[in-house]
Residue frames as qw, qx, qy, qz and C-alpha x, y, z in Angstrom:
[[0.315, -0.137, -0.727, -0.594, 85.25, -70.08, 84.78],
 [0.238, 0.161, 0.691, -0.663, 81.84, -69.84, 86.42],
 [0.014, -0.374, -0.837, -0.399, 78.59, -71.25, 85.11],
 [0.278, -0.121, 0.053, -0.951, 75.50, -69.10, 85.03],
 [0.168, 0.310, 0.892, -0.281, 72.00, -69.96, 86.23],
 [0.259, 0.027, -0.322, -0.910, 69.70, -68.77, 83.42],
 [0.635, 0.108, 0.417, -0.641, 66.01, -69.52, 83.29],
 [0.884, 0.389, -0.009, -0.260, 66.26, -71.62, 80.14],
 [0.621, -0.386, 0.609, 0.306, 68.76, -74.40, 79.57],
 [0.655, 0.708, -0.044, -0.260, 70.13, -74.16, 76.04],
 [0.711, 0.534, -0.425, 0.166, 73.49, -75.95, 76.02],
 [0.810, -0.185, -0.407, 0.381, 76.32, -77.37, 78.07],
 [0.287, 0.273, -0.258, 0.881, 77.64, -73.94, 78.95],
 [0.452, -0.388, 0.056, -0.801, 74.27, -73.41, 80.64],
 [0.594, -0.089, -0.799, -0.021, 74.30, -76.78, 82.36],
 [0.051, 0.022, -0.658, 0.751, 73.86, -75.33, 85.80],
 [0.548, -0.049, -0.029, -0.834, 70.20, -74.82, 84.97],
 [0.675, -0.024, -0.709, -0.203, 69.91, -78.60, 85.02],
 [0.047, 0.192, -0.744, 0.638, 70.19, -78.34, 88.80],
 [0.607, -0.079, 0.166, -0.773, 66.42, -78.39, 89.05],
 [0.923, 0.071, -0.222, -0.305, 66.44, -82.02, 87.92],
 [0.621, 0.323, -0.637, 0.323, 69.54, -83.16, 89.77],
 [0.734, -0.642, -0.206, -0.080, 70.21, -84.28, 93.30],
 [0.719, -0.522, 0.142, 0.437, 73.92, -83.64, 93.63],
 [0.210, 0.860, -0.391, -0.251, 77.01, -82.02, 92.21],
 [0.038, 0.248, -0.348, -0.903, 78.05, -82.33, 89.45],
 [0.605, 0.408, 0.341, -0.593, 74.98, -82.05, 87.26],
 [0.783, 0.576, -0.140, -0.189, 76.44, -83.21, 83.94],
 [0.686, -0.404, 0.540, 0.273, 79.09, -85.83, 83.21],
 [0.577, 0.754, -0.216, -0.227, 81.25, -85.59, 80.08],
 [0.837, -0.141, 0.396, 0.351, 83.58, -88.17, 78.58],
 [0.231, 0.908, -0.178, -0.302, 86.19, -86.22, 76.63],
 [0.810, 0.076, 0.311, 0.491, 88.68, -86.87, 73.87],
 [0.073, 0.919, -0.108, -0.372, 91.00, -84.36, 72.23],
 [0.803, 0.309, 0.225, 0.457, 93.15, -84.14, 69.12],
 [0.244, -0.772, 0.133, 0.572, 96.01, -81.62, 69.09],
 [0.692, 0.642, 0.274, 0.183, 96.35, -80.27, 65.56],
 [0.448, -0.524, 0.273, 0.671, 99.72, -79.06, 64.27],
 [0.485, 0.818, -0.067, -0.301, 100.34, -76.89, 61.20],
 [0.884, 0.398, -0.087, 0.231, 102.87, -77.96, 58.52],
 [0.279, 0.726, -0.398, 0.487, 105.51, -75.68, 60.08],
 [0.542, -0.041, -0.729, 0.417, 105.26, -77.56, 63.38],
 [0.161, -0.199, 0.338, -0.906, 103.25, -74.97, 65.27],
 [0.079, 0.370, 0.879, -0.290, 100.22, -75.92, 67.38],
 [0.112, -0.211, -0.432, -0.870, 97.14, -74.78, 65.47],
 [0.610, -0.288, -0.120, -0.728, 94.02, -76.08, 67.25],
 [0.232, -0.075, 0.909, -0.337, 92.35, -78.56, 69.57],
 [0.537, -0.134, -0.579, -0.599, 89.64, -80.81, 68.19],
 [0.349, -0.161, 0.690, -0.614, 87.32, -81.61, 71.08],
 [0.543, -0.172, -0.718, -0.400, 84.98, -84.59, 71.30],
 [0.225, -0.161, 0.627, -0.728, 82.63, -84.50, 74.30],
 [0.467, -0.260, -0.777, -0.332, 80.09, -87.25, 75.02],
 [0.370, -0.376, 0.301, -0.795, 77.41, -86.50, 77.62],
 [0.192, -0.001, 0.924, -0.329, 75.87, -88.84, 80.15],
 [0.039, -0.347, -0.874, -0.339, 72.66, -90.64, 79.21],
 [0.074, -0.703, -0.616, 0.348, 70.35, -88.62, 81.48],
 [0.031, -0.644, 0.055, 0.762, 71.59, -85.25, 80.26],
 [0.062, -0.084, 0.733, 0.672, 71.61, -86.44, 76.64],
 [0.019, -0.521, -0.840, -0.146, 67.92, -87.38, 76.92],
 [0.097, -0.742, -0.416, 0.517, 67.02, -84.13, 78.66],
 [0.075, -0.580, 0.214, 0.782, 68.74, -81.72, 76.28],
 [0.001, 0.057, -0.760, -0.648, 67.47, -83.43, 73.10],
 [0.258, 0.501, 0.761, -0.322, 63.77, -83.39, 74.01],
 [0.392, 0.784, 0.301, -0.376, 61.65, -82.24, 71.07],
 [0.021, -0.658, 0.503, 0.559, 64.48, -82.27, 68.53],
 [0.340, 0.090, 0.888, 0.296, 63.25, -85.29, 66.54],
 [0.305, 0.341, -0.054, -0.888, 61.42, -83.09, 64.04],
 [0.523, 0.145, -0.608, -0.580, 60.29, -85.85, 61.67],
 [0.748, -0.249, 0.332, -0.518, 59.25, -88.23, 64.47],
 [0.813, 0.293, -0.487, -0.127, 61.20, -91.19, 63.15],
 [0.874, -0.484, 0.001, 0.030, 62.74, -91.99, 66.52],
 [0.784, 0.028, 0.031, 0.619, 66.22, -90.99, 65.41],
 [0.104, -0.935, 0.013, 0.339, 68.24, -87.81, 65.86],
 [0.762, 0.448, 0.142, 0.445, 70.29, -86.82, 62.83],
 [0.480, -0.182, -0.034, 0.858, 73.16, -84.32, 62.67],
 [0.002, -0.432, -0.358, -0.828, 70.82, -81.97, 60.78],
 [0.496, -0.702, -0.439, -0.262, 68.26, -82.08, 63.60],
 [0.682, -0.563, -0.201, 0.422, 71.05, -81.44, 66.11],
 [0.514, 0.412, 0.076, 0.748, 72.72, -78.64, 64.14],
 [0.176, -0.797, -0.074, -0.573, 71.01, -75.79, 66.00],
 [0.772, -0.635, -0.028, 0.019, 71.86, -77.33, 69.38],
 [0.801, 0.000, 0.035, 0.598, 75.51, -77.66, 68.30],
 [0.257, 0.613, 0.078, 0.743, 75.52, -73.99, 67.31],
 [0.475, -0.805, -0.075, -0.347, 74.01, -72.90, 70.64],
 [0.865, -0.417, -0.021, 0.278, 76.66, -74.88, 72.49],
 [0.678, 0.129, 0.074, 0.720, 79.63, -73.50, 70.62],
 [0.053, 0.731, 0.139, 0.666, 78.25, -69.94, 70.63],
 [0.559, -0.783, -0.035, -0.272, 77.95, -70.04, 74.43],
 [0.899, -0.135, -0.192, 0.369, 81.29, -71.71, 75.18],
 [0.371, 0.504, -0.216, 0.749, 83.32, -68.47, 75.27],
 [0.462, -0.703, 0.024, -0.540, 81.32, -67.55, 78.40],
 [0.853, -0.485, 0.191, -0.038, 82.99, -70.45, 80.21],
 [0.075, -0.748, 0.623, 0.214, 86.38, -70.19, 78.50],
 [0.701, 0.334, -0.556, -0.296, 85.58, -73.33, 76.46],
 [0.895, -0.402, 0.158, -0.111, 86.17, -75.43, 79.60],
 [0.885, 0.250, -0.016, 0.393, 89.74, -75.48, 78.28],
 [0.235, -0.902, 0.281, 0.229, 93.10, -74.03, 79.30],
 [0.877, 0.372, 0.018, 0.303, 96.01, -74.30, 76.86],
 [0.328, -0.863, 0.286, 0.257, 99.64, -73.46, 77.53],
 [0.806, 0.514, -0.129, 0.264, 102.57, -73.34, 75.13],
 [0.561, 0.303, -0.421, 0.645, 105.96, -73.59, 76.83],
 [0.335, -0.351, -0.620, 0.617, 104.19, -72.72, 80.09],
 [0.087, 0.166, 0.040, -0.981, 102.44, -69.59, 78.78],
 [0.394, 0.481, 0.717, -0.315, 98.63, -69.55, 78.66],
 [0.129, 0.069, 0.607, 0.781, 97.13, -69.12, 75.20],
 [0.450, 0.357, 0.245, -0.781, 94.01, -67.40, 73.88],
 [0.445, 0.262, 0.839, 0.174, 91.53, -69.06, 71.55],
 [0.148, 0.060, -0.411, -0.898, 89.89, -68.01, 68.31],
 [0.669, 0.081, 0.074, -0.735, 86.36, -68.72, 67.10],
 [0.565, -0.048, 0.822, -0.062, 85.23, -72.37, 67.27],
 [0.489, 0.397, -0.461, -0.625, 84.61, -74.08, 63.94],
 [0.468, 0.135, -0.843, -0.229, 83.41, -77.37, 62.46],
 [0.373, -0.111, 0.668, -0.634, 80.84, -77.89, 65.21],
 [0.612, -0.039, -0.602, -0.511, 78.54, -80.86, 64.99],
 [0.512, -0.251, 0.639, -0.515, 76.53, -83.26, 67.12],
 [0.532, 0.046, -0.784, -0.317, 75.58, -86.90, 66.92],
 [0.647, -0.288, 0.414, -0.572, 73.29, -89.12, 68.99],
 [0.683, 0.209, -0.685, -0.146, 74.09, -92.80, 69.28],
 [0.599, -0.177, -0.740, 0.251, 73.32, -95.43, 71.92],
 [0.393, -0.826, -0.403, -0.004, 71.51, -92.81, 74.02],
 [0.545, -0.494, 0.007, 0.678, 74.63, -90.64, 74.11],
 [0.324, 0.937, 0.124, 0.048, 74.87, -87.12, 72.71],
 [0.710, -0.228, 0.162, 0.647, 78.31, -86.15, 71.42],
 [0.198, 0.968, 0.008, -0.155, 79.59, -82.69, 70.52],
 [0.742, -0.024, 0.228, 0.630, 82.62, -82.26, 68.28],
 [0.217, 0.972, 0.080, 0.030, 84.23, -78.95, 67.39],
 [0.715, 0.226, -0.100, 0.654, 87.58, -77.42, 66.53],
 [0.316, -0.924, -0.113, 0.184, 88.99, -74.80, 68.90],
 [0.662, 0.540, -0.093, 0.512, 91.76, -72.81, 67.17],
 [0.522, -0.474, -0.171, 0.688, 94.54, -71.04, 68.99],
 [0.168, 0.949, 0.136, -0.229, 94.42, -67.30, 68.43],
 [0.200, 0.841, -0.490, -0.111, 98.15, -67.29, 67.65],
 [0.993, 0.055, -0.073, 0.078, 99.58, -70.65, 66.52],
 [0.102, -0.840, 0.528, -0.069, 103.09, -71.18, 67.91],
 [0.706, 0.257, -0.649, 0.121, 105.80, -73.80, 67.80],
 [0.639, -0.620, 0.229, -0.394, 106.01, -75.63, 71.08],
 [0.276, 0.341, -0.873, 0.214, 108.44, -77.83, 72.93],
 [0.020, -0.255, -0.895, 0.366, 105.59, -78.40, 75.36],
 [0.375, -0.250, -0.301, -0.840, 101.87, -77.94, 74.81],
 [0.042, -0.157, -0.886, 0.435, 99.63, -78.53, 77.79],
 [0.407, -0.363, -0.372, -0.751, 95.85, -78.56, 78.02],
 [0.121, 0.107, 0.802, -0.575, 93.42, -78.76, 80.91],
 [0.381, -0.288, -0.596, -0.646, 89.85, -79.84, 80.24],
 [0.332, -0.396, -0.793, 0.322, 87.32, -79.30, 82.99],
 [0.237, -0.757, -0.237, -0.561, 85.00, -77.05, 84.93],
 [0.269, 0.231, -0.622, 0.698, 86.64, -75.73, 88.11],
 [0.471, -0.243, 0.236, -0.814, 83.19, -75.03, 89.60],
 [0.062, -0.043, 0.994, -0.083, 82.35, -78.74, 89.17],
 [0.642, 0.307, 0.239, -0.660, 78.86, -78.19, 87.83],
 [0.851, 0.437, -0.218, -0.192, 80.11, -80.21, 84.86],
 [0.665, -0.489, 0.550, 0.128, 82.43, -83.17, 85.49],
 [0.633, 0.646, -0.383, -0.187, 84.83, -83.75, 82.61],
 [0.748, -0.365, 0.547, 0.093, 86.76, -86.99, 82.34],
 [0.390, 0.597, -0.608, -0.350, 89.30, -87.66, 79.59],
 [0.969, -0.013, -0.045, -0.244, 88.59, -91.27, 78.73],
 [0.481, -0.552, 0.673, 0.107, 91.10, -93.93, 79.69],
 [0.857, 0.407, 0.314, 0.033, 91.64, -95.14, 76.13],
 [0.665, -0.086, 0.320, 0.670, 94.62, -95.14, 73.72],
 [0.259, 0.481, 0.389, 0.742, 93.04, -92.41, 71.58],
 [0.255, -0.781, -0.469, 0.325, 92.00, -90.19, 74.50],
 [0.018, 0.915, -0.140, -0.377, 94.48, -87.47, 73.48],
 [0.786, 0.184, 0.395, 0.439, 96.22, -87.76, 70.12],
 [0.091, -0.637, 0.223, 0.733, 98.10, -85.49, 67.74],
 [0.687, 0.608, 0.386, 0.098, 97.60, -84.68, 64.06],
 [0.516, 0.779, -0.043, 0.355, 100.56, -83.55, 61.98],
 [0.523, -0.826, 0.187, 0.095, 102.90, -83.34, 64.98],
 [0.282, 0.745, -0.604, 0.009, 106.66, -83.16, 64.42],
 [0.835, 0.063, -0.543, 0.069, 108.45, -86.49, 64.71],
 [0.446, 0.119, -0.649, 0.604, 109.28, -87.48, 68.26],
 [0.367, -0.363, 0.179, -0.837, 106.40, -85.71, 70.02],
 [0.323, -0.187, -0.917, 0.142, 104.82, -87.74, 72.84],
 [0.453, -0.516, -0.168, -0.707, 101.57, -87.35, 74.79],
 [0.257, -0.081, -0.837, 0.477, 101.03, -87.85, 78.50],
 [0.446, -0.564, -0.354, -0.598, 97.64, -87.67, 80.27],
 [0.163, 0.052, -0.721, 0.672, 97.27, -86.91, 83.98],
 [0.440, -0.537, -0.559, -0.454, 93.82, -87.67, 85.37],
 [0.303, -0.553, 0.373, -0.681, 92.66, -86.29, 88.73],
 [0.081, 0.055, -0.953, 0.285, 92.47, -88.76, 91.62],
 [0.396, -0.492, -0.703, -0.328, 89.10, -90.26, 92.45],
 [0.300, -0.549, 0.222, -0.748, 87.28, -88.26, 95.11],
 [0.120, 0.035, -0.918, 0.377, 87.10, -90.02, 98.45],
 [0.231, -0.523, -0.811, -0.121, 83.77, -91.14, 99.90],
 [0.217, -0.618, -0.443, 0.612, 83.58, -88.27, 102.40],
 [0.024, -0.322, 0.237, 0.916, 84.12, -85.64, 99.70],
 [0.167, -0.218, -0.766, -0.581, 81.57, -87.24, 97.39],
 [0.245, -0.597, -0.744, 0.172, 79.05, -87.28, 100.25],
 [0.152, -0.544, -0.200, 0.801, 79.71, -83.60, 101.01],
 [0.071, 0.152, -0.462, -0.871, 79.19, -82.61, 97.38],
 [0.202, -0.349, -0.854, -0.329, 76.07, -84.75, 97.10],
 [0.254, -0.659, -0.642, 0.299, 74.53, -83.01, 100.11],
 [0.198, -0.229, 0.011, 0.953, 75.46, -79.49, 98.98],
 [0.376, 0.644, 0.311, -0.590, 72.88, -76.94, 97.88],
 [0.621, 0.287, 0.612, 0.397, 72.24, -77.83, 94.25],
 [0.280, 0.911, 0.260, 0.156, 71.62, -74.18, 93.32],
 [0.250, -0.918, 0.272, 0.147, 75.00, -73.03, 94.66],
 [0.565, 0.628, -0.526, 0.096, 78.52, -73.39, 93.35],
 [0.917, -0.345, -0.175, 0.099, 80.05, -76.35, 95.22],
 [0.251, -0.869, 0.426, 0.012, 83.15, -75.78, 97.32],
 [0.964, 0.188, -0.033, 0.186, 85.90, -77.67, 95.52],
 [0.036, 0.892, -0.413, 0.180, 88.78, -75.61, 96.90],
 [0.367, -0.558, 0.740, -0.077, 91.84, -77.78, 97.31],
 [0.798, 0.156, 0.578, -0.062, 90.43, -80.51, 95.04],
 [0.037, -0.354, 0.667, 0.654, 91.85, -81.51, 91.67],
 [0.606, 0.423, 0.585, -0.334, 88.88, -81.89, 89.31],
 [0.557, 0.737, -0.181, -0.337, 90.37, -81.21, 85.87],
 [0.908, 0.030, 0.317, 0.272, 92.28, -83.57, 83.60],
 [0.015, 0.848, -0.360, -0.387, 95.57, -82.46, 82.10],
 [0.898, 0.269, 0.246, 0.246, 97.44, -83.60, 79.01],
 [0.168, -0.812, 0.361, 0.426, 100.91, -82.63, 77.83],
 [0.846, 0.497, 0.077, 0.177, 102.42, -82.93, 74.38],
 [0.420, -0.743, 0.362, 0.375, 106.21, -82.80, 74.59],
 [0.769, 0.631, 0.020, 0.098, 108.24, -82.31, 71.42],
 [0.778, -0.188, 0.069, 0.596, 112.00, -82.52, 70.86]]
């Protein structure tokens, strides 16, 4: 997954263009939650993503979207931005890797996309269906950007990764990457902001595993 550097920033999949206003890698910070959706037959059907962006990026990307000038951003005013985001996500593989019983899965077309703006935070929600729903003894997901232009962090909360309609006995485990040491953070901060940072050998994505009996 590699972010592009277009001339116009139009969504999170184009976040690298934000480099012009940033001083370090990464350029965008995302607090993530996920819901693993099961079908009635026990197969994994989809992932419902919920991504909340940092305050600076939220302010930047929503400039000019308050069409009625009432000082509030409604889901209707954010609908086009939500569409741009979800339409562009295939270019970066949805920042998501999913594996059923160890085998990587393909995704279908995102649905149910929407955005909200609350407490200076922009949040994108959408449903990412699996191309071929399958029953799973283990279903693993990775959420993140290996190039580290965008820093994803699954929140450390009880509802960070949950299931919907899962067979009885399924459990969820979340494995967050270790905090980068001071020297690594300094190196990334001093890197060329227009170039892809060197994160070889670093763990920068969060993983979650749903294990079923």
